[in-house]
BARO-504091 format. One record per residue (C-alpha): residue number from 1; x, y, z. Coordinates in steps of 0.25 Angstrom, whole numbers, plus 5000, padded with zeros to 4 digits. Example, Ala and Ser with C-alpha at 12.3 -4.5 7.8 and 13.67 -1.06 7.14 Angstrom:
<recs>
+-----+------+------+------+
: num :   xx :   yy :   zz :
+-----+------+------+------+
:   1 : 5049 : 4982 : 5031 :
:   2 : 5055 : 4996 : 5029 :
+-----+------+------+------+
</recs>
This chain:
<recs>
+-----+------+------+------+
: num :   xx :   yy :   zz :
+-----+------+------+------+
:   1 : 4825 : 4687 : 5684 :
:   2 : 4823 : 4687 : 5670 :
:   3 : 4810 : 4694 : 5670 :
:   4 : 4820 : 4706 : 5674 :
:   5 : 4825 : 4707 : 5658 :
:   6 : 4817 : 4711 : 5648 :
:   7 : 4818 : 4708 : 5633 :
:   8 : 4824 : 4719 : 5625 :
:   9 : 4812 : 4718 : 5615 :
:  10 : 4816 : 4729 : 5605 :
:  11 : 4827 : 4736 : 5614 :
:  12 : 4841 : 4737 : 5604 :
:  13 : 4849 : 4746 : 5615 :
:  14 : 4859 : 4738 : 5623 :
:  15 : 4859 : 4747 : 5635 :
:  16 : 4845 : 4746 : 5637 :
:  17 : 4844 : 4732 : 5638 :
:  18 : 4856 : 4730 : 5646 :
:  19 : 4852 : 4741 : 5654 :
:  20 : 4837 : 4739 : 5656 :
:  21 : 4834 : 4725 : 5659 :
:  22 : 4835 : 4717 : 5646 :
:  23 : 4838 : 4704 : 5642 :
:  24 : 4850 : 4706 : 5633 :
:  25 : 4857 : 4695 : 5623 :
:  26 : 4872 : 4697 : 5625 :
:  27 : 4877 : 4700 : 5612 :
:  28 : 4891 : 4707 : 5618 :
:  29 : 4900 : 4699 : 5611 :
:  30 : 4898 : 4705 : 5598 :
:  31 : 4906 : 4718 : 5606 :
:  32 : 4916 : 4708 : 5607 :
:  33 : 4917 : 4702 : 5592 :
:  34 : 4916 : 4718 : 5589 :
:  35 : 4928 : 4722 : 5596 :
:  36 : 4936 : 4709 : 5592 :
:  37 : 4934 : 4709 : 5577 :
:  38 : 4928 : 4723 : 5572 :
:  39 : 4928 : 4729 : 5560 :
:  40 : 4929 : 4745 : 5557 :
:  41 : 4915 : 4743 : 5553 :
:  42 : 4906 : 4730 : 5557 :
:  43 : 4893 : 4729 : 5550 :
:  44 : 4883 : 4717 : 5558 :
:  45 : 4871 : 4715 : 5547 :
:  46 : 4860 : 4707 : 5554 :
:  47 : 4846 : 4706 : 5554 :
:  48 : 4836 : 4715 : 5559 :
:  49 : 4832 : 4713 : 5574 :
:  50 : 4845 : 4705 : 5577 :
:  51 : 4850 : 4714 : 5588 :
:  52 : 4859 : 4724 : 5580 :
:  53 : 4855 : 4736 : 5587 :
:  54 : 4856 : 4730 : 5600 :
:  55 : 4870 : 4726 : 5599 :
:  56 : 4875 : 4740 : 5592 :
:  57 : 4868 : 4745 : 5604 :
:  58 : 4876 : 4737 : 5612 :
:  59 : 4889 : 4740 : 5604 :
:  60 : 4887 : 4754 : 5607 :
:  61 : 4884 : 4751 : 5622 :
:  62 : 4898 : 4745 : 5623 :
:  63 : 4906 : 4752 : 5616 :
:  64 : 4901 : 4766 : 5617 :
:  65 : 4909 : 4776 : 5627 :
:  66 : 4903 : 4776 : 5639 :
:  67 : 4897 : 4763 : 5640 :
:  68 : 4888 : 4756 : 5651 :
:  69 : 4898 : 4742 : 5652 :
:  70 : 4887 : 4737 : 5663 :
:  71 : 4879 : 4735 : 5650 :
:  72 : 4887 : 4725 : 5647 :
:  73 : 4890 : 4718 : 5661 :
:  74 : 4888 : 4702 : 5659 :
:  75 : 4887 : 4703 : 5644 :
:  76 : 4897 : 4695 : 5635 :
:  77 : 4906 : 4707 : 5632 :
:  78 : 4907 : 4711 : 5648 :
:  79 : 4917 : 4699 : 5648 :
:  80 : 4927 : 4703 : 5639 :
:  81 : 4932 : 4714 : 5647 :
:  82 : 4944 : 4717 : 5640 :
:  83 : 4936 : 4722 : 5627 :
:  84 : 4925 : 4729 : 5635 :
:  85 : 4937 : 4738 : 5643 :
:  86 : 4944 : 4741 : 5628 :
:  87 : 4929 : 4744 : 5621 :
:  88 : 4917 : 4746 : 5629 :
:  89 : 4914 : 4760 : 5632 :
:  90 : 4926 : 4765 : 5622 :
:  91 : 4919 : 4771 : 5610 :
:  92 : 4911 : 4783 : 5607 :
:  93 : 4900 : 4774 : 5598 :
:  94 : 4890 : 4779 : 5587 :
:  95 : 4879 : 4772 : 5587 :
:  96 : 4867 : 4773 : 5575 :
:  97 : 4856 : 4764 : 5573 :
:  98 : 4851 : 4766 : 5558 :
:  99 : 4837 : 4759 : 5559 :
: 100 : 4829 : 4771 : 5560 :
: 101 : 4834 : 4777 : 5546 :
: 102 : 4821 : 4773 : 5539 :
: 103 : 4816 : 4786 : 5532 :
: 104 : 4807 : 4786 : 5521 :
: 105 : 4815 : 4794 : 5512 :
: 106 : 4832 : 4798 : 5513 :
: 107 : 4830 : 4812 : 5519 :
: 108 : 4822 : 4803 : 5530 :
: 109 : 4832 : 4794 : 5533 :
: 110 : 4845 : 4803 : 5531 :
: 111 : 4838 : 4811 : 5543 :
: 112 : 4835 : 4798 : 5551 :
: 113 : 4851 : 4796 : 5549 :
: 114 : 4854 : 4810 : 5553 :
: 115 : 4845 : 4808 : 5565 :
: 116 : 4852 : 4796 : 5571 :
: 117 : 4867 : 4802 : 5567 :
: 118 : 4863 : 4815 : 5575 :
: 119 : 4857 : 4808 : 5587 :
: 120 : 4869 : 4797 : 5588 :
: 121 : 4879 : 4810 : 5588 :
: 122 : 4870 : 4818 : 5599 :
: 123 : 4873 : 4805 : 5608 :
: 124 : 4888 : 4811 : 5608 :
: 125 : 4884 : 4827 : 5613 :
: 126 : 4896 : 4826 : 5621 :
: 127 : 4905 : 4829 : 5609 :
: 128 : 4899 : 4844 : 5608 :
: 129 : 4909 : 4846 : 5619 :
: 130 : 4919 : 4838 : 5616 :
: 131 : 4932 : 4844 : 5618 :
: 132 : 4939 : 4836 : 5608 :
: 133 : 4929 : 4839 : 5599 :
: 134 : 4933 : 4853 : 5592 :
: 135 : 4922 : 4863 : 5584 :
: 136 : 4923 : 4857 : 5571 :
: 137 : 4919 : 4845 : 5578 :
: 138 : 4907 : 4849 : 5586 :
: 139 : 4903 : 4855 : 5573 :
: 140 : 4903 : 4840 : 5566 :
: 141 : 4896 : 4836 : 5578 :
: 142 : 4885 : 4847 : 5579 :
: 143 : 4882 : 4844 : 5565 :
: 144 : 4878 : 4830 : 5569 :
: 145 : 4868 : 4834 : 5578 :
: 146 : 4863 : 4846 : 5573 :
: 147 : 4846 : 4847 : 5575 :
: 148 : 4837 : 4856 : 5568 :
: 149 : 4823 : 4859 : 5571 :
: 150 : 4825 : 4846 : 5578 :
: 151 : 4831 : 4837 : 5567 :
: 152 : 4845 : 4833 : 5564 :
: 153 : 4852 : 4843 : 5554 :
: 154 : 4864 : 4834 : 5548 :
: 155 : 4870 : 4838 : 5536 :
: 156 : 4874 : 4827 : 5524 :
: 157 : 4889 : 4830 : 5526 :
: 158 : 4886 : 4828 : 5543 :
: 159 : 4877 : 4816 : 5541 :
: 160 : 4886 : 4807 : 5533 :
: 161 : 4900 : 4811 : 5542 :
: 162 : 4891 : 4810 : 5553 :
: 163 : 4895 : 4796 : 5560 :
: 164 : 4908 : 4798 : 5556 :
: 165 : 4908 : 4813 : 5563 :
: 166 : 4902 : 4809 : 5575 :
: 167 : 4912 : 4797 : 5576 :
: 168 : 4925 : 4806 : 5574 :
: 169 : 4920 : 4816 : 5584 :
: 170 : 4917 : 4806 : 5595 :
: 171 : 4930 : 4800 : 5592 :
: 172 : 4938 : 4813 : 5594 :
: 173 : 4929 : 4814 : 5607 :
: 174 : 4934 : 4802 : 5613 :
: 175 : 4946 : 4797 : 5605 :
: 176 : 4940 : 4784 : 5603 :
: 177 : 4934 : 4780 : 5590 :
: 178 : 4920 : 4778 : 5586 :
: 179 : 4912 : 4764 : 5587 :
: 180 : 4901 : 4767 : 5576 :
: 181 : 4888 : 4758 : 5577 :
: 182 : 4877 : 4759 : 5566 :
: 183 : 4866 : 4750 : 5567 :
: 184 : 4855 : 4746 : 5556 :
: 185 : 4864 : 4752 : 5545 :
: 186 : 4856 : 4747 : 5535 :
: 187 : 4843 : 4752 : 5539 :
: 188 : 4843 : 4765 : 5532 :
: 189 : 4847 : 4758 : 5519 :
: 190 : 4835 : 4748 : 5520 :
: 191 : 4825 : 4761 : 5523 :
: 192 : 4830 : 4769 : 5511 :
: 193 : 4832 : 4756 : 5502 :
: 194 : 4818 : 4754 : 5506 :
: 195 : 4812 : 4769 : 5504 :
: 196 : 4820 : 4772 : 5491 :
: 197 : 4833 : 4781 : 5496 :
: 198 : 4843 : 4770 : 5497 :
: 199 : 4853 : 4776 : 5488 :
: 200 : 4852 : 4789 : 5497 :
: 201 : 4855 : 4781 : 5512 :
: 202 : 4867 : 4772 : 5504 :
: 203 : 4872 : 4787 : 5503 :
: 204 : 4870 : 4793 : 5518 :
: 205 : 4874 : 4779 : 5524 :
: 206 : 4887 : 4778 : 5516 :
: 207 : 4891 : 4791 : 5518 :
: 208 : 4889 : 4791 : 5533 :
: 209 : 4894 : 4775 : 5535 :
: 210 : 4906 : 4779 : 5525 :
: 211 : 4911 : 4791 : 5534 :
: 212 : 4908 : 4784 : 5548 :
: 213 : 4914 : 4770 : 5545 :
: 214 : 4924 : 4771 : 5534 :
: 215 : 4931 : 4785 : 5535 :
: 216 : 4930 : 4786 : 5550 :
: 217 : 4942 : 4786 : 5557 :
: 218 : 4934 : 4789 : 5571 :
: 219 : 4927 : 4775 : 5569 :
: 220 : 4932 : 4762 : 5578 :
: 221 : 4922 : 4754 : 5572 :
: 222 : 4909 : 4753 : 5568 :
: 223 : 4898 : 4742 : 5568 :
: 224 : 4886 : 4743 : 5558 :
: 225 : 4872 : 4734 : 5560 :
: 226 : 4862 : 4731 : 5549 :
: 227 : 4852 : 4721 : 5542 :
: 228 : 4858 : 4721 : 5530 :
: 229 : 4873 : 4723 : 5525 :
: 230 : 4872 : 4733 : 5515 :
: 231 : 4883 : 4733 : 5504 :
: 232 : 4895 : 4739 : 5508 :
: 233 : 4898 : 4745 : 5494 :
: 234 : 4886 : 4754 : 5497 :
: 235 : 4889 : 4760 : 5511 :
: 236 : 4902 : 4755 : 5516 :
: 237 : 4910 : 4757 : 5503 :
: 238 : 4924 : 4758 : 5508 :
: 239 : 4923 : 4753 : 5523 :
: 240 : 4935 : 4746 : 5528 :
: 241 : 4935 : 4734 : 5538 :
: 242 : 4919 : 4732 : 5536 :
: 243 : 4915 : 4720 : 5543 :
: 244 : 4902 : 4714 : 5539 :
: 245 : 4896 : 4705 : 5547 :
: 246 : 4884 : 4700 : 5543 :
: 247 : 4874 : 4688 : 5546 :
: 248 : 4884 : 4679 : 5539 :
: 249 : 4895 : 4683 : 5547 :
: 250 : 4900 : 4673 : 5557 :
: 251 : 4905 : 4685 : 5566 :
: 252 : 4895 : 4692 : 5575 :
: 253 : 4886 : 4681 : 5572 :
: 254 : 4879 : 4680 : 5584 :
: 255 : 4879 : 4693 : 5590 :
: 256 : 4864 : 4696 : 5583 :
: 257 : 4854 : 4689 : 5585 :
: 258 : 4853 : 4677 : 5597 :
: 259 : 4857 : 4663 : 5597 :
: 260 : 4851 : 4652 : 5603 :
: 261 : 4859 : 4653 : 5615 :
: 262 : 4853 : 4668 : 5617 :
: 263 : 4838 : 4663 : 5614 :
: 264 : 4840 : 4651 : 5624 :
: 265 : 4845 : 4661 : 5636 :
: 266 : 4836 : 4672 : 5630 :
: 267 : 4823 : 4662 : 5632 :
: 268 : 4828 : 4654 : 5644 :
: 269 : 4830 : 4668 : 5651 :
: 270 : 4816 : 4671 : 5650 :
: 271 : 4813 : 4656 : 5652 :
: 272 : 4805 : 4653 : 5638 :
: 273 : 4817 : 4642 : 5635 :
: 274 : 4805 : 4634 : 5630 :
: 275 : 4801 : 4643 : 5618 :
: 276 : 4817 : 4643 : 5612 :
: 277 : 4812 : 4635 : 5600 :
: 278 : 4799 : 4645 : 5595 :
: 279 : 4811 : 4658 : 5597 :
: 280 : 4822 : 4649 : 5587 :
: 281 : 4810 : 4644 : 5579 :
: 282 : 4805 : 4659 : 5576 :
: 283 : 4818 : 4668 : 5578 :
: 284 : 4831 : 4660 : 5575 :
: 285 : 4836 : 4655 : 5563 :
: 286 : 4845 : 4666 : 5559 :
: 287 : 4860 : 4662 : 5556 :
: 288 : 4871 : 4672 : 5556 :
: 289 : 4885 : 4667 : 5554 :
: 290 : 4886 : 4656 : 5562 :
: 291 : 4876 : 4658 : 5572 :
: 292 : 4860 : 4655 : 5571 :
: 293 : 4852 : 4666 : 5578 :
: 294 : 4839 : 4671 : 5584 :
: 295 : 4834 : 4686 : 5581 :
: 296 : 4835 : 4693 : 5593 :
: 297 : 4822 : 4701 : 5591 :
: 298 : 4813 : 4690 : 5590 :
: 299 : 4818 : 4683 : 5601 :
: 300 : 4819 : 4694 : 5612 :
: 301 : 4803 : 4697 : 5607 :
: 302 : 4799 : 4682 : 5606 :
: 303 : 4805 : 4682 : 5622 :
: 304 : 4800 : 4693 : 5625 :
: 305 : 4785 : 4688 : 5621 :
: 306 : 4785 : 4675 : 5626 :
: 307 : 4791 : 4678 : 5641 :
: 308 : 4779 : 4686 : 5642 :
: 309 : 4768 : 4677 : 5635 :
: 310 : 4774 : 4662 : 5635 :
: 311 : 4763 : 4659 : 5626 :
: 312 : 4767 : 4669 : 5615 :
: 313 : 4773 : 4663 : 5602 :
: 314 : 4786 : 4670 : 5594 :
: 315 : 4782 : 4681 : 5585 :
: 316 : 4788 : 4687 : 5571 :
: 317 : 4795 : 4699 : 5580 :
: 318 : 4807 : 4700 : 5568 :
: 319 : 4797 : 4701 : 5558 :
: 320 : 4790 : 4712 : 5564 :
: 321 : 4802 : 4722 : 5564 :
: 322 : 4801 : 4723 : 5549 :
: 323 : 4791 : 4725 : 5538 :
: 324 : 4799 : 4713 : 5532 :
: 325 : 4801 : 4721 : 5517 :
: 326 : 4812 : 4712 : 5514 :
: 327 : 4803 : 4700 : 5516 :
: 328 : 4793 : 4707 : 5507 :
: 329 : 4801 : 4711 : 5496 :
: 330 : 4808 : 4698 : 5495 :
: 331 : 4796 : 4690 : 5493 :
: 332 : 4788 : 4701 : 5484 :
: 333 : 4801 : 4698 : 5474 :
: 334 : 4801 : 4683 : 5476 :
: 335 : 4799 : 4676 : 5462 :
: 336 : 4795 : 4663 : 5462 :
: 337 : 4809 : 4655 : 5466 :
: 338 : 4811 : 4665 : 5476 :
: 339 : 4797 : 4662 : 5483 :
: 340 : 4799 : 4645 : 5482 :
: 341 : 4813 : 4650 : 5489 :
: 342 : 4805 : 4658 : 5501 :
: 343 : 4794 : 4646 : 5502 :
: 344 : 4807 : 4637 : 5504 :
: 345 : 4813 : 4648 : 5516 :
: 346 : 4799 : 4648 : 5522 :
: 347 : 4797 : 4631 : 5522 :
: 348 : 4811 : 4631 : 5529 :
: 349 : 4820 : 4628 : 5519 :
: 350 : 4835 : 4636 : 5514 :
: 351 : 4837 : 4643 : 5502 :
: 352 : 4851 : 4647 : 5495 :
: 353 : 4853 : 4661 : 5491 :
: 354 : 4865 : 4669 : 5489 :
: 355 : 4865 : 4681 : 5498 :
: 356 : 4871 : 4693 : 5497 :
: 357 : 4875 : 4700 : 5511 :
: 358 : 4877 : 4715 : 5506 :
: 359 : 4869 : 4722 : 5497 :
: 360 : 4864 : 4737 : 5495 :
: 361 : 4849 : 4738 : 5497 :
: 362 : 4845 : 4741 : 5483 :
: 363 : 4850 : 4730 : 5480 :
: 364 : 4840 : 4721 : 5488 :
: 365 : 4829 : 4721 : 5477 :
: 366 : 4840 : 4718 : 5465 :
: 367 : 4837 : 4702 : 5465 :
: 368 : 4829 : 4692 : 5476 :
: 369 : 4842 : 4688 : 5480 :
: 370 : 4847 : 4702 : 5487 :
: 371 : 4834 : 4700 : 5494 :
: 372 : 4838 : 4686 : 5498 :
: 373 : 4849 : 4691 : 5503 :
: 374 : 4844 : 4702 : 5511 :
: 375 : 4833 : 4693 : 5519 :
: 376 : 4845 : 4686 : 5523 :
: 377 : 4852 : 4696 : 5530 :
: 378 : 4840 : 4702 : 5535 :
: 379 : 4836 : 4690 : 5543 :
: 380 : 4824 : 4684 : 5535 :
: 381 : 4834 : 4673 : 5530 :
: 382 : 4845 : 4666 : 5537 :
: 383 : 4856 : 4655 : 5532 :
: 384 : 4858 : 4643 : 5536 :
: 385 : 4872 : 4640 : 5528 :
: 386 : 4881 : 4648 : 5516 :
: 387 : 4884 : 4639 : 5504 :
: 388 : 4898 : 4638 : 5497 :
: 389 : 4892 : 4645 : 5486 :
: 390 : 4888 : 4657 : 5497 :
: 391 : 4874 : 4653 : 5496 :
: 392 : 4865 : 4657 : 5509 :
: 393 : 4856 : 4644 : 5514 :
: 394 : 4844 : 4653 : 5517 :
: 395 : 4832 : 4650 : 5527 :
: 396 : 4822 : 4659 : 5536 :
: 397 : 4827 : 4661 : 5548 :
: 398 : 4815 : 4656 : 5557 :
: 399 : 4800 : 4655 : 5558 :
: 400 : 4798 : 4671 : 5561 :
: 401 : 4805 : 4674 : 5548 :
: 402 : 4798 : 4664 : 5541 :
: 403 : 4785 : 4672 : 5545 :
: 404 : 4791 : 4686 : 5539 :
: 405 : 4792 : 4678 : 5525 :
: 406 : 4778 : 4670 : 5527 :
: 407 : 4770 : 4684 : 5531 :
: 408 : 4778 : 4692 : 5519 :
: 409 : 4774 : 4681 : 5509 :
: 410 : 4759 : 4681 : 5512 :
: 411 : 4760 : 4695 : 5512 :
: 412 : 4766 : 4695 : 5498 :
: 413 : 4755 : 4684 : 5495 :
: 414 : 4744 : 4693 : 5497 :
: 415 : 4750 : 4704 : 5489 :
: 416 : 4752 : 4694 : 5477 :
: 417 : 4738 : 4688 : 5480 :
: 418 : 4730 : 4701 : 5481 :
: 419 : 4738 : 4708 : 5470 :
: 420 : 4730 : 4698 : 5458 :
: 421 : 4716 : 4703 : 5461 :
: 422 : 4711 : 4696 : 5449 :
: 423 : 4716 : 4682 : 5451 :
: 424 : 4712 : 4683 : 5466 :
: 425 : 4696 : 4688 : 5463 :
: 426 : 4697 : 4676 : 5453 :
: 427 : 4701 : 4667 : 5465 :
: 428 : 4691 : 4675 : 5473 :
: 429 : 4680 : 4671 : 5463 :
: 430 : 4685 : 4655 : 5462 :
: 431 : 4684 : 4654 : 5475 :
: 432 : 4670 : 4660 : 5477 :
: 433 : 4667 : 4650 : 5464 :
: 434 : 4672 : 4637 : 5468 :
: 435 : 4681 : 4638 : 5456 :
: 436 : 4693 : 4629 : 5461 :
: 437 : 4701 : 4629 : 5450 :
: 438 : 4701 : 4645 : 5449 :
: 439 : 4704 : 4644 : 5465 :
: 440 : 4715 : 4632 : 5463 :
: 441 : 4723 : 4641 : 5453 :
: 442 : 4723 : 4654 : 5459 :
: 443 : 4727 : 4648 : 5473 :
: 444 : 4738 : 4638 : 5466 :
: 445 : 4744 : 4650 : 5459 :
: 446 : 4744 : 4658 : 5473 :
: 447 : 4751 : 4648 : 5478 :
: 448 : 4761 : 4643 : 5467 :
: 449 : 4766 : 4660 : 5468 :
: 450 : 4766 : 4662 : 5482 :
: 451 : 4775 : 4659 : 5493 :
: 452 : 4772 : 4648 : 5502 :
: 453 : 4773 : 4652 : 5515 :
: 454 : 4772 : 4637 : 5522 :
: 455 : 4784 : 4631 : 5529 :
: 456 : 4786 : 4618 : 5526 :
: 457 : 4785 : 4613 : 5542 :
: 458 : 4773 : 4619 : 5544 :
: 459 : 4759 : 4611 : 5547 :
: 460 : 4749 : 4607 : 5537 :
: 461 : 4740 : 4616 : 5544 :
: 462 : 4750 : 4629 : 5543 :
: 463 : 4750 : 4627 : 5529 :
: 464 : 4737 : 4625 : 5527 :
: 465 : 4735 : 4638 : 5534 :
: 466 : 4744 : 4644 : 5525 :
: 467 : 4735 : 4641 : 5514 :
: 468 : 4724 : 4646 : 5521 :
: 469 : 4730 : 4659 : 5523 :
: 470 : 4732 : 4661 : 5509 :
: 471 : 4719 : 4658 : 5505 :
: 472 : 4712 : 4667 : 5515 :
: 473 : 4722 : 4678 : 5510 :
: 474 : 4715 : 4676 : 5495 :
: 475 : 4701 : 4675 : 5500 :
: 476 : 4701 : 4687 : 5510 :
: 477 : 4705 : 4698 : 5498 :
: 478 : 4691 : 4695 : 5493 :
: 479 : 4684 : 4707 : 5502 :
: 480 : 4671 : 4701 : 5497 :
: 481 : 4673 : 4689 : 5505 :
: 482 : 4672 : 4687 : 5521 :
: 483 : 4684 : 4676 : 5523 :
: 484 : 4686 : 4669 : 5535 :
: 485 : 4698 : 4660 : 5541 :
: 486 : 4697 : 4647 : 5549 :
: 487 : 4682 : 4652 : 5553 :
: 488 : 4676 : 4642 : 5563 :
: 489 : 4664 : 4635 : 5555 :
: 490 : 4656 : 4622 : 5557 :
: 491 : 4665 : 4612 : 5565 :
: 492 : 4679 : 4619 : 5562 :
: 493 : 4685 : 4629 : 5556 :
: 494 : 4684 : 4634 : 5542 :
: 495 : 4698 : 4638 : 5533 :
: 496 : 4691 : 4648 : 5526 :
: 497 : 4676 : 4654 : 5525 :
: 498 : 4673 : 4665 : 5514 :
: 499 : 4660 : 4672 : 5513 :
: 500 : 4659 : 4677 : 5500 :
: 501 : 4651 : 4690 : 5497 :
: 502 : 4641 : 4681 : 5492 :
: 503 : 4633 : 4681 : 5504 :
: 504 : 4626 : 4666 : 5502 :
: 505 : 4642 : 4661 : 5500 :
: 506 : 4653 : 4655 : 5508 :
: 507 : 4665 : 4648 : 5505 :
: 508 : 4673 : 4638 : 5515 :
: 509 : 4688 : 4633 : 5510 :
: 510 : 4695 : 4623 : 5520 :
: 511 : 4710 : 4622 : 5516 :
: 512 : 4719 : 4611 : 5517 :
: 513 : 4735 : 4609 : 5515 :
: 514 : 4741 : 4596 : 5509 :
: 515 : 4757 : 4590 : 5506 :
: 516 : 4752 : 4583 : 5494 :
: 517 : 4746 : 4589 : 5481 :
: 518 : 4739 : 4576 : 5479 :
: 519 : 4731 : 4578 : 5492 :
: 520 : 4725 : 4591 : 5489 :
: 521 : 4712 : 4587 : 5483 :
: 522 : 4709 : 4579 : 5497 :
: 523 : 4713 : 4591 : 5504 :
: 524 : 4704 : 4598 : 5499 :
: 525 : 4691 : 4588 : 5499 :
: 526 : 4696 : 4586 : 5514 :
: 527 : 4694 : 4601 : 5517 :
: 528 : 4681 : 4602 : 5511 :
: 529 : 4676 : 4589 : 5519 :
: 530 : 4681 : 4598 : 5532 :
: 531 : 4670 : 4608 : 5528 :
: 532 : 4660 : 4599 : 5527 :
: 533 : 4663 : 4592 : 5539 :
: 534 : 4665 : 4605 : 5548 :
: 535 : 4653 : 4611 : 5541 :
: 536 : 4661 : 4623 : 5540 :
: 537 : 4649 : 4628 : 5531 :
: 538 : 4641 : 4632 : 5544 :
: 539 : 4649 : 4645 : 5545 :
: 540 : 4643 : 4651 : 5530 :
: 541 : 4630 : 4644 : 5531 :
: 542 : 4628 : 4650 : 5546 :
: 543 : 4632 : 4665 : 5539 :
: 544 : 4621 : 4660 : 5528 :
: 545 : 4631 : 4657 : 5518 :
: 546 : 4623 : 4645 : 5509 :
: 547 : 4634 : 4644 : 5497 :
: 548 : 4646 : 4638 : 5503 :
: 549 : 4658 : 4633 : 5494 :
: 550 : 4669 : 4626 : 5502 :
: 551 : 4683 : 4623 : 5498 :
: 552 : 4693 : 4614 : 5502 :
: 553 : 4707 : 4620 : 5495 :
: 554 : 4720 : 4612 : 5499 :
: 555 : 4734 : 4616 : 5497 :
: 556 : 4746 : 4611 : 5496 :
: 557 : 4759 : 4617 : 5494 :
: 558 : 4756 : 4627 : 5483 :
: 559 : 4745 : 4620 : 5479 :
: 560 : 4729 : 4620 : 5481 :
: 561 : 4717 : 4612 : 5477 :
: 562 : 4704 : 4617 : 5479 :
: 563 : 4689 : 4610 : 5480 :
: 564 : 4677 : 4616 : 5483 :
: 565 : 4663 : 4612 : 5486 :
: 566 : 4648 : 4619 : 5488 :
+-----+------+------+------+
</recs>
């Protein structure tokens, strides 16, 4: 029965998904491609929440000695019997996820690294009794798992050599070279960059990775995943046979993310075929290699929600898994030209940019072009094509990511507005006094210097709502006023009603949007007429505010017109 399979929301363990009755989107063809065409070290870079950890868990479950073959029954890879016979359950596997190495300082992060490596080493406790290891080998193993007062203690020399040491001991015991899997390799670098110890973390990772991946005779092959392709020169210096598989690579392109066919099959399984169009609009649009894919995290969460509540609509699940610091940093740095480009993206247009697929984290802030590159590699932007001069045609992938940009732009806008208190107070005074000239000057300046969040495909009512929110935000900053939005008044709903600090005064503002600059004044007159015809003033009169001012305010793109009546 359909209901017997749960959706794996937040579950990234392959064995748990396959053993405990969860729906699984079959990505085991990755194993076949990896065996057929792997390098010594294989780096997959994909945005967060695109199934990297689950795929790494799947690789561990397949290759590791003692693998439960039944986990793969019925999956794609099970039909390649020779490959399974030759590789399934044949390797000692070291599996590290570095996603939790995120200390606020280097010592804290270094200890988290030690703890992760020590806990992985403890999985191989049988090495302590191995008759294939001598006393020195066992001493080396003990140095990886030493506990003192409840904390793991590892000398720097042991830490730097830890993965190499562990793989050598496993090779010696099993007489089979080791597979090393390192998930989210770049998270420690990202956190170090954010918290000011980047150079120290680069040195630590270079030391550990260099020994484990470059000079390690006990290594069969390694797979690493991450969001950002960190410059090879910074941490992978000297690695030969190093295969980088980025989001532009056609190899392995459909193994991270869901395809149209996979999403259609998933929705059909839960009898939600009619929700395909909205799922595509919100969560599709990423282009990896030659394949268009959806964000798996979003799709799983969305289907899990709507199968239990068919009335529920799409939500921004991917947004809520991060603080979106990259977009915030990008918008903070954006000059006039870049703000115009952001507006074009939100309006559904594409822009052409030179993209760097590898860099060091400390290069990100050097110029705005580097931030374009990071937004691309981390999934905030995708591409439709690459021109002959190597420029990427960038677009916002889907409706959800468009919401990320809008939210960050609105936050940036609020901070910008309220940082200039003198101009803001002049506007409040003009609004209270009916000085339309100063009001127009201020609003036109704000609009000119801001980043528009309007989608060109949006209805006029939605655009009007955006200007409405802008004005509400500006007016609400005055703590002495009571500002109300969409108030039931007279025979309708007034856009904005303000009760000022003077108990006898009140202000009503009605907003209109027009596509034609020449029609702005008529739109203002229409707004004023609406206030009178629907008797919005009754709301203020009922509160004994007799001195009422009426505003008709029209917006057209980045211009506004204000008319006032008393």
